[in-house]
C-alpha positions in Angstrom: -31.8 2.6 6.0 -32.8 1.4 9.3 -36.7 1.4 9.6 -37.2 0.6 13.4 -35.8 4.3 14.3 -35.4 5.2 18.0 -36.7 8.3 18.4 -37.3 10.9 21.4 -39.5 13.9 22.3 -38.2 17.8 22.8 -38.9 17.9 26.3 -37.2 14.6 27.5 -33.7 14.8 29.3 -30.1 14.6 28.0 -29.8 12.1 30.9 -32.4 10.1 28.9 -30.8 10.2 25.4 -27.7 8.9 26.8 -29.3 6.1 28.3 -31.1 5.4 24.9 -27.9 5.6 23.0 -25.9 3.4 25.3 -28.4 0.8 25.4 -29.1 0.6 21.6 -25.6 1.0 20.8 -26.6 4.2 18.4 -24.8 7.6 17.6 -28.2 9.8 16.9 -31.7 9.9 17.9 -34.5 12.0 16.0 -36.5 14.3 18.1 -39.9 14.2 16.8 -43.6 15.4 17.7 -46.9 13.6 18.4 -47.4 13.3 14.5 -44.0 11.7 14.3 -42.7 14.4 12.4 -39.1 15.4 12.6 -38.0 18.6 15.0 -34.4 18.0 15.2 -31.8 15.5 15.9 -29.5 14.8 18.9 -26.1 13.0 17.9 -23.1 11.8 20.1 -21.5 15.0 19.2 -24.0 17.2 20.5 -23.3 14.8 24.1 -19.7 16.0 24.1 -20.4 19.3 26.2 -20.5 19.1 29.8 -24.1 18.9 29.9 -26.4 18.5 33.2 -28.3 15.1 32.7 -31.6 17.2 33.3 -31.1 20.1 30.5 -34.2 19.6 27.9 -33.3 17.6 24.5 -34.9 20.6 22.8 -31.9 22.9 24.3 -29.3 20.6 22.7 -30.7 19.1 19.4 -30.0 20.2 15.9 -33.0 21.7 14.7 -31.7 22.1 11.0 -32.3 18.1 10.1 -31.2 17.1 6.4 -34.1 14.7 5.4 -34.8 12.7 2.1 -37.9 11.3 0.6 -38.4 7.8 1.2 -38.2 6.9 -2.6 -34.8 8.6 -3.6 -31.9 7.1 -4.7 -29.3 6.1 -2.1 -26.6 8.5 -3.9 -28.7 11.3 -3.2 -28.6 10.6 0.5 -24.7 10.0 0.3 -24.8 13.7 -1.4 -26.7 15.0 1.1 -24.0 14.1 3.9 -20.7 14.7 2.2 -21.8 18.2 0.9 -23.2 19.0 4.5 -20.3 17.0 6.2 -23.0 14.9 8.2 -22.7 11.5 9.0 -26.8 10.6 9.6 -29.9 11.7 7.2 -33.4 11.4 8.2 -35.8 9.6 5.8 -39.2 10.9 5.4 -42.3 10.3 4.0 -44.9 12.7 3.8 -43.1 14.6 6.3 -42.8 11.9 8.8 -40.0 10.0 10.0 -39.8 6.5 8.4 -36.3 5.7 8.8 -32.7 6.9 9.5 -29.6 6.4 6.9 -25.9 6.6 8.6 -22.5 6.9 7.1 -22.0 3.3 8.0 -25.0 2.2 6.1 -23.7 3.5 3.0 -20.3 2.1 3.9 -21.9 -1.7 4.4 -23.7 -0.7 0.9 -20.1 -0.3 -0.7 -18.7 -3.5 1.2 -21.6 -5.6 -0.1 -21.0 -4.8 -3.7 -17.5 -5.1 -4.0 -15.3 -3.0 -6.5 -13.3 -5.8 -8.9 -10.4 -4.3 -10.7 -11.0 -5.3 -14.7 -8.0 -5.4 -17.1 -7.5 -2.4 -19.0 -8.9 -3.0 -22.8 -6.1 -4.5 -25.3 -5.5 -2.2 -28.4 -7.5 -2.8 -31.2 -5.5 -4.8 -33.9 -7.7 -3.0 -36.7 -6.1 0.2 -35.5 -2.7 -1.2 -35.7 -3.1 -2.2 -39.2 -3.9 1.1 -40.7 -0.9 3.0 -39.2 1.7 0.5 -41.3 
């Protein structure tokens, strides 16, 4: 999970969010209120439409944000992403944003725990002696 999350407010402009995404090399920006509660999320996909840079973020943000509690296992976040076909999930603690997890973060986790193919089990010698 990324703990230092770049966020925006609903009254900010689409142009502002585009600049944030480009400057930070990120694909999503959570939209929060004054108390850091998640109101929505803006992703690079939301920016594909031909929008005026002056359009308020509140007009283009996705309001139904999928969240997972801070102390959930990572497989819960992976399941939420897969089931809902999304690439980002917001991590919260007591309804406040504390992090964000992307599909790339999950891929990094898998890469760090490389799968090593093991040889299949050999047949038991005990079972062979009983068949005779």
